[in-house]
DOLUMVO-603642 format. One record per residue (C-alpha): residue in three letters; z, y, x. Coordinates in Angstrom, 1 decimal. Example, Ala and Ser with C-alpha at 12.3 -4.5 7.8 and 13.67 -1.06 7.14 Angstrom:
<recs>
@res: ALA	w: 7.8	v: -4.5	u: 12.3
@res: SER	w: 7.1	v: -1.1	u: 13.7
</recs>
This chain:
<recs>
@res: MET	w: 180.7	v: 244.5	u: 126.6
@res: GLU	w: 183.1	v: 245.0	u: 129.0
@res: ASN	w: 181.3	v: 248.3	u: 130.5
@res: LEU	w: 181.2	v: 249.8	u: 126.7
@res: GLU	w: 184.9	v: 249.0	u: 126.3
@res: SER	w: 185.6	v: 250.8	u: 129.7
@res: LEU	w: 183.6	v: 253.8	u: 128.6
@res: SER	w: 185.6	v: 253.9	u: 125.1
@res: SER	w: 188.8	v: 253.9	u: 127.1
@res: LEU	w: 187.8	v: 256.5	u: 129.4
@res: ALA	w: 186.7	v: 258.8	u: 126.3
@res: ASP	w: 190.1	v: 258.3	u: 124.9
@res: HIS	w: 191.9	v: 259.1	u: 128.4
@res: LEU	w: 189.4	v: 262.3	u: 128.5
@res: SER	w: 190.1	v: 263.4	u: 125.0
@res: GLN	w: 193.8	v: 263.6	u: 125.8
@res: MET	w: 193.1	v: 266.1	u: 128.8
@res: PRO	w: 193.4	v: 269.8	u: 128.4
@res: GLY	w: 190.2	v: 271.5	u: 127.4
@res: HIS	w: 188.7	v: 268.2	u: 126.1
@res: HIS	w: 187.4	v: 270.3	u: 123.0
@res: THR	w: 184.5	v: 271.7	u: 125.4
@res: LEU	w: 183.4	v: 268.0	u: 126.5
@res: PRO	w: 180.9	v: 266.7	u: 124.0
@res: ARG	w: 182.0	v: 264.5	u: 121.5
@res: THR	w: 182.5	v: 260.7	u: 122.1
@res: GLU	w: 182.3	v: 257.9	u: 120.2
@res: ASN	w: 184.8	v: 255.1	u: 119.8
@res: LEU	w: 183.5	v: 251.6	u: 120.6
@res: ARG	w: 185.0	v: 250.4	u: 117.0
@res: VAL	w: 183.3	v: 253.5	u: 115.1
@res: MET	w: 180.2	v: 252.8	u: 117.1
@res: LYS	w: 179.4	v: 248.9	u: 116.4
@res: LYS	w: 180.4	v: 250.2	u: 112.5
@res: ARG	w: 177.9	v: 252.9	u: 112.6
@res: LEU	w: 175.0	v: 250.8	u: 114.1
@res: ALA	w: 175.9	v: 248.0	u: 111.6
@res: ILE	w: 175.6	v: 250.3	u: 108.9
@res: GLU	w: 172.3	v: 252.1	u: 110.0
@res: LYS	w: 170.7	v: 248.3	u: 110.2
@res: VAL	w: 171.5	v: 247.6	u: 107.1
@res: ILE	w: 170.2	v: 250.7	u: 105.6
@res: ASN	w: 167.3	v: 250.0	u: 107.5
@res: ASP	w: 166.7	v: 246.3	u: 106.4
@res: ASN	w: 167.3	v: 247.6	u: 102.3
@res: SER	w: 165.2	v: 250.7	u: 103.0
@res: ASP	w: 163.8	v: 250.7	u: 98.9
@res: ASP	w: 166.9	v: 249.1	u: 97.5
@res: GLU	w: 170.2	v: 251.7	u: 97.4
@res: ALA	w: 172.4	v: 248.9	u: 95.5
@res: ALA	w: 171.8	v: 246.6	u: 98.3
@res: GLN	w: 172.7	v: 249.2	u: 101.1
@res: ILE	w: 176.0	v: 250.1	u: 99.1
@res: GLU	w: 176.8	v: 246.4	u: 98.7
@res: ALA	w: 176.2	v: 245.7	u: 102.5
@res: ILE	w: 178.0	v: 249.0	u: 103.4
@res: ALA	w: 180.9	v: 248.3	u: 101.2
@res: LYS	w: 181.4	v: 245.0	u: 103.2
@res: ILE	w: 181.3	v: 246.6	u: 106.8
@res: ARG	w: 183.7	v: 249.6	u: 105.9
@res: PRO	w: 185.2	v: 247.9	u: 103.7
@res: TYR	w: 185.5	v: 249.3	u: 100.5
@res: PHE	w: 188.1	v: 248.2	u: 97.9
@res: MET	w: 185.7	v: 245.4	u: 95.8
@res: GLY	w: 186.4	v: 242.4	u: 94.0
@res: HIS	w: 186.1	v: 238.6	u: 94.8
@res: GLY	w: 186.2	v: 235.6	u: 93.1
@res: ARG	w: 185.3	v: 234.5	u: 89.7
@res: ALA	w: 185.5	v: 238.1	u: 88.3
@res: VAL	w: 182.0	v: 239.1	u: 90.7
@res: ASP	w: 179.9	v: 236.4	u: 89.0
@res: ILE	w: 180.6	v: 236.8	u: 85.5
@res: VAL	w: 180.4	v: 240.9	u: 85.9
@res: ASN	w: 176.6	v: 240.4	u: 87.6
@res: SER	w: 176.0	v: 238.0	u: 84.8
@res: TYR	w: 176.7	v: 240.3	u: 82.4
@res: ILE	w: 175.2	v: 243.1	u: 84.0
@res: ASN	w: 172.1	v: 241.0	u: 84.6
@res: GLY	w: 171.9	v: 240.2	u: 80.8
@res: THR	w: 172.6	v: 236.4	u: 81.2
@res: VAL	w: 175.7	v: 236.9	u: 79.3
@res: ASP	w: 176.9	v: 239.2	u: 76.2
@res: VAL	w: 179.8	v: 241.5	u: 76.3
@res: GLN	w: 181.9	v: 239.2	u: 73.8
@res: GLU	w: 181.4	v: 236.0	u: 76.4
@res: THR	w: 182.2	v: 237.9	u: 79.2
@res: VAL	w: 185.5	v: 239.4	u: 77.8
@res: ARG	w: 186.3	v: 235.5	u: 76.6
@res: GLN	w: 185.5	v: 234.4	u: 80.4
@res: ILE	w: 187.3	v: 237.1	u: 82.1
@res: ALA	w: 190.1	v: 237.3	u: 79.9
@res: GLU	w: 191.3	v: 233.6	u: 79.1
@res: PRO	w: 192.5	v: 232.6	u: 82.6
@res: ILE	w: 194.1	v: 235.9	u: 82.9
@res: GLU	w: 196.2	v: 235.5	u: 79.5
@res: HIS	w: 197.0	v: 232.0	u: 80.6
@res: ALA	w: 198.6	v: 233.3	u: 83.9
@res: TYR	w: 200.1	v: 236.4	u: 82.3
@res: THR	w: 201.6	v: 234.3	u: 79.0
@res: THR	w: 203.3	v: 231.7	u: 81.4
@res: ALA	w: 204.3	v: 234.0	u: 84.1
@res: ASN	w: 201.8	v: 232.6	u: 86.6
@res: GLY	w: 202.7	v: 228.9	u: 85.5
@res: GLY	w: 206.3	v: 229.6	u: 85.9
@res: ARG	w: 206.2	v: 231.1	u: 89.4
@res: LEU	w: 206.8	v: 234.8	u: 88.5
@res: PHE	w: 210.3	v: 233.6	u: 87.1
@res: VAL	w: 211.6	v: 232.2	u: 90.1
@res: ALA	w: 209.8	v: 235.1	u: 92.7
@res: GLU	w: 211.4	v: 237.8	u: 90.1
@res: GLU	w: 215.2	v: 236.3	u: 90.3
@res: ARG	w: 214.9	v: 236.3	u: 93.9
@res: VAL	w: 213.9	v: 239.9	u: 93.8
@res: ALA	w: 217.0	v: 240.7	u: 91.5
@res: ARG	w: 219.4	v: 238.7	u: 93.8
@res: THR	w: 218.5	v: 241.4	u: 96.3
@res: GLN	w: 218.9	v: 244.2	u: 94.5
@res: ARG	w: 222.1	v: 243.1	u: 92.5
@res: GLY	w: 223.8	v: 243.7	u: 96.2
@res: TYR	w: 223.2	v: 247.0	u: 96.3
@res: HIS	w: 225.0	v: 247.9	u: 93.0
@res: SER	w: 228.8	v: 247.4	u: 91.5
@res: PRO	w: 228.9	v: 244.1	u: 89.6
@res: GLU	w: 228.7	v: 246.5	u: 86.3
@res: LYS	w: 225.5	v: 248.5	u: 87.2
@res: ALA	w: 224.2	v: 245.3	u: 88.7
@res: LEU	w: 224.6	v: 243.2	u: 85.1
@res: GLU	w: 223.2	v: 246.5	u: 83.5
@res: MET	w: 220.4	v: 246.7	u: 85.8
@res: TRP	w: 219.1	v: 243.3	u: 86.4
@res: GLY	w: 221.0	v: 241.2	u: 83.9
@res: PRO	w: 222.9	v: 238.1	u: 84.8
@res: GLU	w: 222.2	v: 235.7	u: 87.5
@res: GLU	w: 219.9	v: 233.3	u: 86.6
@res: ASP	w: 219.9	v: 229.4	u: 87.8
@res: LEU	w: 217.0	v: 229.0	u: 90.3
@res: ASP	w: 216.9	v: 225.3	u: 89.8
@res: GLU	w: 216.5	v: 225.9	u: 86.3
@res: LEU	w: 213.5	v: 228.2	u: 86.6
@res: GLN	w: 212.1	v: 226.3	u: 89.0
@res: SER	w: 211.8	v: 223.2	u: 86.8
@res: ARG	w: 209.9	v: 225.3	u: 84.4
@res: VAL	w: 207.2	v: 225.8	u: 87.0
@res: THR	w: 203.8	v: 223.9	u: 85.7
@res: GLY	w: 201.4	v: 225.3	u: 88.0
@res: PRO	w: 200.5	v: 224.8	u: 91.7
@res: ASP	w: 201.5	v: 227.8	u: 94.1
@res: ASP	w: 198.1	v: 228.6	u: 94.8
@res: GLY	w: 197.1	v: 228.7	u: 91.0
@res: PRO	w: 195.9	v: 232.1	u: 89.4
@res: ARG	w: 198.2	v: 235.1	u: 89.5
@res: VAL	w: 197.7	v: 237.4	u: 86.8
@res: GLU	w: 198.2	v: 240.5	u: 89.1
@res: GLY	w: 195.3	v: 239.3	u: 91.4
@res: GLU	w: 193.3	v: 238.7	u: 88.6
@res: LEU	w: 193.5	v: 242.0	u: 87.2
@res: TRP	w: 192.8	v: 243.7	u: 90.5
@res: ASP	w: 189.9	v: 241.7	u: 91.3
@res: LEU	w: 188.7	v: 242.3	u: 87.8
@res: TYR	w: 188.9	v: 246.1	u: 87.9
@res: TYR	w: 187.8	v: 246.8	u: 91.6
@res: THR	w: 184.6	v: 244.4	u: 90.4
@res: ILE	w: 183.9	v: 246.8	u: 87.4
@res: LEU	w: 184.3	v: 250.0	u: 89.8
@res: HIS	w: 182.2	v: 248.5	u: 92.3
@res: ALA	w: 179.6	v: 247.6	u: 90.1
@res: ALA	w: 179.5	v: 251.3	u: 88.7
@res: LYS	w: 179.1	v: 252.6	u: 92.4
@res: LYS	w: 175.9	v: 250.8	u: 92.4
@res: THR	w: 174.5	v: 251.4	u: 89.0
@res: PRO	w: 172.7	v: 255.1	u: 89.4
@res: TRP	w: 174.4	v: 257.5	u: 87.1
@res: ARG	w: 171.1	v: 258.8	u: 85.2
@res: GLU	w: 170.3	v: 255.2	u: 84.1
@res: GLU	w: 172.3	v: 256.2	u: 80.8
@res: SER	w: 172.0	v: 252.5	u: 79.7
@res: ALA	w: 173.3	v: 250.4	u: 82.7
@res: GLN	w: 176.4	v: 252.9	u: 83.3
@res: GLN	w: 177.1	v: 252.6	u: 79.2
@res: LYS	w: 177.0	v: 248.5	u: 79.7
@res: LEU	w: 179.6	v: 248.9	u: 82.0
@res: VAL	w: 181.3	v: 251.5	u: 80.1
@res: ASP	w: 181.2	v: 249.0	u: 76.8
@res: LEU	w: 182.7	v: 246.2	u: 79.1
@res: VAL	w: 186.0	v: 248.1	u: 79.8
@res: ALA	w: 186.0	v: 249.2	u: 75.9
@res: ALA	w: 185.8	v: 245.6	u: 74.7
@res: LEU	w: 188.5	v: 244.5	u: 77.0
@res: LYS	w: 190.8	v: 247.0	u: 75.8
@res: ALA	w: 189.9	v: 245.9	u: 72.5
@res: ARG	w: 191.0	v: 242.8	u: 73.0
@res: PRO	w: 193.9	v: 241.2	u: 71.1
@res: ASP	w: 197.0	v: 241.6	u: 73.5
@res: PRO	w: 198.7	v: 238.2	u: 74.3
@res: ASP	w: 202.2	v: 237.8	u: 74.0
@res: PHE	w: 204.7	v: 238.1	u: 76.8
@res: PRO	w: 206.3	v: 235.0	u: 78.3
@res: ALA	w: 208.4	v: 233.0	u: 76.3
@res: ASN	w: 212.1	v: 233.3	u: 77.6
@res: MET	w: 211.7	v: 236.5	u: 79.1
@res: THR	w: 214.2	v: 237.6	u: 81.8
@res: ILE	w: 215.6	v: 241.0	u: 82.7
@res: PRO	w: 214.0	v: 240.7	u: 85.9
@res: LEU	w: 210.4	v: 239.5	u: 84.9
@res: GLU	w: 210.6	v: 242.3	u: 82.8
@res: LYS	w: 210.8	v: 244.9	u: 85.5
@res: ASN	w: 207.4	v: 243.5	u: 87.0
@res: TRP	w: 205.2	v: 246.3	u: 86.8
@res: ILE	w: 202.9	v: 243.8	u: 84.6
@res: TYR	w: 204.8	v: 243.6	u: 82.0
@res: GLU	w: 206.9	v: 246.8	u: 82.3
@res: TRP	w: 204.1	v: 249.1	u: 81.8
@res: GLY	w: 202.6	v: 247.9	u: 78.5
@res: ARG	w: 200.2	v: 246.0	u: 77.1
@res: LEU	w: 197.9	v: 243.9	u: 79.2
@res: TRP	w: 194.3	v: 244.8	u: 77.6
@res: SER	w: 195.4	v: 247.6	u: 75.1
@res: ASP	w: 196.8	v: 249.6	u: 78.3
@res: ALA	w: 194.6	v: 248.3	u: 81.0
@res: ILE	w: 197.5	v: 247.2	u: 82.8
@res: LEU	w: 196.1	v: 247.7	u: 87.1
@res: PHE	w: 192.9	v: 249.9	u: 85.8
@res: GLY	w: 194.9	v: 252.9	u: 86.9
@res: PRO	w: 196.1	v: 251.6	u: 90.1
@res: SER	w: 192.8	v: 249.8	u: 90.9
@res: SER	w: 191.0	v: 253.3	u: 90.5
@res: ARG	w: 193.5	v: 255.0	u: 92.5
@res: GLU	w: 192.8	v: 252.3	u: 95.4
@res: ALA	w: 189.4	v: 252.9	u: 94.9
@res: TRP	w: 189.3	v: 256.6	u: 95.2
@res: ASN	w: 190.5	v: 255.7	u: 98.8
@res: ASP	w: 187.1	v: 255.3	u: 99.4
@res: SER	w: 186.0	v: 258.5	u: 98.7
@res: LEU	w: 183.7	v: 260.6	u: 100.9
@res: GLY	w: 184.4	v: 261.6	u: 104.3
@res: CYS	w: 187.9	v: 259.0	u: 103.8
@res: GLY	w: 187.2	v: 255.2	u: 103.4
@res: ALA	w: 183.3	v: 256.3	u: 103.0
@res: GLY	w: 180.9	v: 257.9	u: 105.1
@res: TRP	w: 178.2	v: 260.4	u: 104.5
@res: TYR	w: 175.2	v: 258.0	u: 104.1
@res: PRO	w: 172.9	v: 258.9	u: 101.2
@res: ALA	w: 173.8	v: 255.7	u: 99.9
@res: GLU	w: 177.5	v: 256.5	u: 100.2
@res: VAL	w: 176.8	v: 259.8	u: 98.3
@res: SER	w: 175.2	v: 258.2	u: 95.5
@res: ALA	w: 178.1	v: 255.3	u: 95.1
@res: SER	w: 180.5	v: 258.2	u: 95.1
@res: VAL	w: 178.3	v: 260.2	u: 92.1
@res: ASN	w: 178.1	v: 256.7	u: 90.1
@res: VAL	w: 181.3	v: 255.9	u: 90.1
@res: ASN	w: 183.0	v: 259.5	u: 89.1
@res: ALA	w: 180.3	v: 259.2	u: 86.3
@res: PHE	w: 181.3	v: 255.9	u: 85.0
@res: VAL	w: 184.8	v: 257.4	u: 84.9
@res: ALA	w: 183.9	v: 260.6	u: 83.3
@res: ARG	w: 181.8	v: 258.5	u: 80.8
@res: LEU	w: 185.0	v: 256.4	u: 80.1
@res: THR	w: 187.1	v: 259.6	u: 79.8
@res: GLU	w: 184.2	v: 261.4	u: 77.3
@res: GLN	w: 184.1	v: 258.4	u: 75.3
@res: GLY	w: 188.0	v: 258.1	u: 74.9
@res: VAL	w: 187.9	v: 254.6	u: 76.3
@res: HIS	w: 190.4	v: 255.6	u: 79.3
@res: ASN	w: 191.4	v: 259.1	u: 80.7
@res: PHE	w: 190.4	v: 260.0	u: 84.1
@res: GLY	w: 191.1	v: 263.6	u: 83.8
@res: THR	w: 192.7	v: 264.0	u: 86.8
@res: TYR	w: 190.1	v: 262.6	u: 88.6
@res: ALA	w: 188.1	v: 265.4	u: 87.2
@res: LEU	w: 190.3	v: 268.0	u: 88.7
@res: TRP	w: 190.3	v: 266.4	u: 92.1
@res: ALA	w: 186.4	v: 266.4	u: 92.4
@res: LEU	w: 186.2	v: 270.3	u: 91.2
@res: SER	w: 189.0	v: 271.3	u: 93.5
@res: GLU	w: 187.4	v: 269.6	u: 96.4
@res: ALA	w: 184.2	v: 271.2	u: 95.9
@res: LEU	w: 185.0	v: 274.8	u: 94.6
@res: ASP	w: 188.9	v: 275.5	u: 95.9
@res: LYS	w: 188.0	v: 275.9	u: 99.5
@res: GLU	w: 185.4	v: 277.1	u: 101.8
@res: ILE	w: 183.8	v: 274.0	u: 102.8
@res: ASP	w: 183.0	v: 273.0	u: 106.4
@res: VAL	w: 182.7	v: 270.1	u: 108.6
@res: SER	w: 185.9	v: 269.2	u: 110.5
@res: LEU	w: 185.4	v: 266.9	u: 113.6
@res: ASP	w: 188.7	v: 265.6	u: 113.2
@res: SER	w: 188.4	v: 264.1	u: 109.8
@res: HIS	w: 188.1	v: 260.6	u: 109.3
@res: GLU	w: 184.4	v: 260.4	u: 109.0
@res: PRO	w: 183.0	v: 264.1	u: 109.5
@res: ALA	w: 180.0	v: 264.8	u: 107.5
@res: PRO	w: 176.8	v: 265.6	u: 109.5
@res: SER	w: 176.4	v: 269.1	u: 108.5
@res: ARG	w: 178.2	v: 271.8	u: 106.3
@res: GLU	w: 175.2	v: 272.1	u: 103.7
@res: TYR	w: 175.0	v: 268.5	u: 103.8
@res: LYS	w: 178.9	v: 267.9	u: 102.4
@res: ALA	w: 178.5	v: 270.9	u: 99.9
@res: GLU	w: 175.7	v: 269.3	u: 97.9
@res: ALA	w: 177.4	v: 266.0	u: 98.0
@res: LEU	w: 180.7	v: 267.6	u: 96.7
@res: PHE	w: 178.9	v: 269.6	u: 94.4
@res: GLU	w: 177.1	v: 266.4	u: 92.8
@res: VAL	w: 180.4	v: 264.4	u: 92.2
@res: ALA	w: 181.8	v: 267.5	u: 90.5
@res: ALA	w: 178.6	v: 268.2	u: 88.6
@res: VAL	w: 178.5	v: 264.8	u: 86.9
@res: TRP	w: 182.1	v: 265.4	u: 85.5
@res: ILE	w: 180.5	v: 268.8	u: 84.0
@res: ARG	w: 177.3	v: 267.1	u: 82.8
@res: LEU	w: 178.9	v: 264.2	u: 81.3
@res: ALA	w: 182.6	v: 265.0	u: 80.4
@res: GLY	w: 182.6	v: 268.9	u: 80.2
@res: GLN	w: 184.4	v: 269.3	u: 76.8
@res: SER	w: 187.0	v: 266.4	u: 78.0
@res: VAL	w: 187.5	v: 268.3	u: 81.3
@res: PHE	w: 188.0	v: 271.6	u: 79.3
@res: GLU	w: 190.5	v: 270.0	u: 77.1
@res: TYR	w: 192.3	v: 267.9	u: 79.7
@res: ILE	w: 192.9	v: 271.4	u: 81.6
@res: LEU	w: 194.1	v: 273.4	u: 79.1
@res: TRP	w: 196.6	v: 270.6	u: 77.0
@res: ASP	w: 196.9	v: 267.5	u: 79.2
@res: GLY	w: 196.4	v: 268.5	u: 83.1
@res: ALA	w: 198.4	v: 269.7	u: 85.9
@res: ASN	w: 201.6	v: 268.8	u: 84.3
@res: ASN	w: 201.3	v: 271.0	u: 81.7
@res: LYS	w: 201.3	v: 268.8	u: 78.7
@res: GLU	w: 202.2	v: 271.5	u: 76.0
@res: LYS	w: 199.8	v: 273.3	u: 74.0
@res: ASP	w: 201.7	v: 276.3	u: 74.7
@res: SER	w: 200.6	v: 276.2	u: 78.4
@res: ARG	w: 196.8	v: 276.8	u: 77.2
@res: SER	w: 196.5	v: 280.3	u: 78.8
@res: SER	w: 197.8	v: 279.6	u: 82.1
@res: ASN	w: 195.4	v: 276.5	u: 82.1
@res: GLU	w: 192.5	v: 278.4	u: 80.6
@res: SER	w: 192.6	v: 280.6	u: 83.8
@res: LEU	w: 191.9	v: 277.2	u: 85.8
@res: TRP	w: 189.0	v: 276.3	u: 83.7
@res: GLU	w: 187.9	v: 279.9	u: 83.9
@res: LYS	w: 188.5	v: 280.2	u: 87.7
@res: TRP	w: 186.1	v: 277.3	u: 88.4
@res: ARG	w: 183.6	v: 278.3	u: 86.3
@res: LYS	w: 183.4	v: 281.9	u: 87.9
@res: ARG	w: 183.3	v: 279.8	u: 91.1
@res: PHE	w: 180.2	v: 278.2	u: 90.0
@res: GLU	w: 178.9	v: 281.4	u: 88.8
@res: GLU	w: 179.5	v: 282.8	u: 92.1
@res: GLU	w: 177.9	v: 279.8	u: 94.0
@res: ALA	w: 174.9	v: 280.3	u: 91.5
@res: ALA	w: 174.3	v: 284.2	u: 92.7
@res: ARG	w: 174.2	v: 283.5	u: 96.4
@res: LEU	w: 172.7	v: 281.3	u: 98.5
@res: HIS	w: 175.8	v: 280.3	u: 100.5
@res: TYR	w: 175.2	v: 276.7	u: 101.5
@res: SER	w: 171.9	v: 275.5	u: 100.4
@res: PRO	w: 169.1	v: 276.0	u: 97.4
@res: THR	w: 170.5	v: 272.4	u: 96.1
@res: VAL	w: 173.9	v: 273.5	u: 95.5
@res: THR	w: 172.8	v: 277.1	u: 94.0
@res: ALA	w: 170.9	v: 274.8	u: 91.4
@res: VAL	w: 173.9	v: 272.7	u: 90.7
@res: ALA	w: 176.3	v: 275.7	u: 90.5
@res: LYS	w: 173.9	v: 277.8	u: 88.2
@res: GLU	w: 173.8	v: 274.4	u: 85.8
@res: CYS	w: 177.4	v: 273.7	u: 85.9
@res: ALA	w: 178.5	v: 277.6	u: 85.4
@res: GLU	w: 176.0	v: 277.7	u: 81.9
@res: ILE	w: 177.3	v: 274.3	u: 80.7
@res: MET	w: 181.4	v: 275.6	u: 80.9
@res: SER	w: 180.1	v: 279.1	u: 79.5
@res: ARG	w: 178.8	v: 277.5	u: 76.8
@res: ILE	w: 181.9	v: 275.3	u: 76.5
@res: SER	w: 184.2	v: 278.3	u: 76.7
@res: ALA	w: 182.2	v: 280.2	u: 73.9
@res: GLN	w: 182.2	v: 277.3	u: 71.6
@res: ALA	w: 186.4	v: 277.1	u: 72.1
@res: LYS	w: 186.3	v: 280.8	u: 71.1
@res: ASP	w: 184.6	v: 280.1	u: 68.0
@res: LEU	w: 187.2	v: 277.8	u: 66.5
</recs>
């Protein structure tokens, strides 16, 4: 082990020397250990891609849920409990933490934050922004739960990370299995919202759990959880092993279904996927966090991620680009945003007309170009 560490240190030193780009690429010891661990779990689970994804997620690690949410969601996926019972088991402890402000602990924590913030403003402005100073002893007397009791924010992070991670392990072509996860999110959003905590204080109102909307109908923290989970995209938090490519395609397909069915709008994520595949020449950068094994392999992966958006939510993506996307939220921006849709449609046509990356990319591009052309033609007939 000491020899390995010495070699790793030597490699780091050599990489800083002039002309190092002409030397063979060396592998950091930490990276090598992770690679070997991943290759082992892939070999150990050669016929089970979901198990590969689960194991890789723990090694890298990915953003993934922990605690009771995992067991509840897995029981639902396995058919042990129905969607109504699943929602009840998930929601009731979260709602208790929400309506009691974590057993009163959030009242105390947010007042302490407010006391710091008031010091940055004039007395008048501090009063306007943060309200009058609360009696900490009185707030502390309201605390009914233990310090390690359930916290609404932590429970929500775990819930949505768990659902997104489950989507990564659910093949996108298995429509009924992915639809089951869509139905779970839809059922959570349809659940009646609990009341805000009694005796709400101004500092507590500024906590993002309460400030951003209602608990279930606004799916508080689903958006932030998804954005964090997307840090595990290909070449970033994730690598390029086939199981990781499948995980990326699967989770994009899941949020595409949520978008198409009007459950939750992830239109911006569609723009990211299409832009990454189409806006720039795809190449392998050895300086990237996780370099792809080849240009062709990377192109096939990125085009497949983009393609599930066109296949599953093409109409919604079209409408998002025209009316909601790219900071253009007025319908008078239709013509300028239509050019973005047309630009990407033409890019798919270009790739369909030539063997630029690989036959697989050419076939996927042809399919997407045809779908986009049909959507464009239908829009003109309206």
